[in-house]
C-alpha positions in Angstrom: 20.3 24.6 -36.1 16.6 24.8 -35.6 14.9 28.2 -35.6 12.1 29.0 -33.1 8.9 30.6 -34.2 10.0 34.2 -33.4 13.4 33.6 -35.2 11.6 32.3 -38.3 9.4 35.5 -38.2 12.3 37.7 -37.9 14.0 35.9 -40.8 11.0 36.3 -43.0 10.8 40.0 -42.2 14.4 40.4 -43.0 14.0 38.5 -46.3 11.1 40.8 -47.2 13.6 43.6 -47.4 16.7 41.7 -48.5 15.2 40.0 -51.6 14.3 43.1 -53.5 17.8 44.4 -52.8 19.3 41.3 -54.0 17.1 41.4 -57.3 18.3 44.9 -57.9 21.9 43.7 -57.6 21.4 40.9 -60.1 19.7 43.4 -62.5 22.8 45.7 -62.2 25.2 42.7 -62.9 23.0 41.7 -66.0 23.1 45.4 -67.1 26.9 45.3 -67.0 27.4 47.3 -63.9 29.3 44.5 -62.2 31.0 46.3 -59.3 27.7 48.0 -58.3 25.7 44.8 -58.7 28.1 42.7 -56.7 28.2 45.4 -54.0 24.5 45.5 -53.8 24.4 41.7 -53.6 27.0 41.7 -50.8 24.7 44.3 -48.8 21.7 42.0 -49.2 23.5 38.9 -48.0 24.8 41.0 -45.0 21.3 42.1 -44.2 20.4 38.4 -43.7 23.6 37.2 -42.0 24.5 40.0 -39.6 21.3 40.0 -37.5 21.9 36.3 -36.8 25.6 36.6 -36.0 25.8 39.9 -34.0 24.7 40.1 -30.5 22.3 42.9 -29.7 21.6 44.4 -26.3 18.4 42.5 -26.2 20.2 39.2 -26.6 22.6 39.6 -23.6 20.3 38.6 -20.9 19.3 35.5 -22.7 22.8 34.4 -23.5 23.9 35.1 -19.8 21.0 33.0 -18.5 21.8 30.2 -21.2 25.4 30.0 -20.0 24.3 30.1 -16.3 21.9 27.2 -16.8 24.4 25.3 -18.9 27.1 25.5 -16.1 24.6 24.6 -13.3 22.7 21.8 -15.1 24.8 19.1 -16.6 23.6 16.7 -19.3 22.9 13.4 -17.9 25.4 10.7 -18.8 24.6 7.1 -19.5 26.0 4.7 -16.9 26.8 1.1 -17.5 24.3 0.1 -14.8 21.4 1.3 -17.0 21.9 -1.4 -19.8 
């Protein structure tokens, strides 16, 4: 799945905040605080995954338009006459 320019910028901004959290989680695991470290790592992973998977109110008009266009415009099919 290819990301657009704005999606790439959003992912980069998310990673700016998620990577230090992940590093802190790894440090806690290395220091012997396994439960805390794994919990913090889970939070860091969720910081990256949830914004991509959840639909926000800003995304609703785009998804509705995408479904409407998809139902009106059909993909061209290749006919045997074209060969």
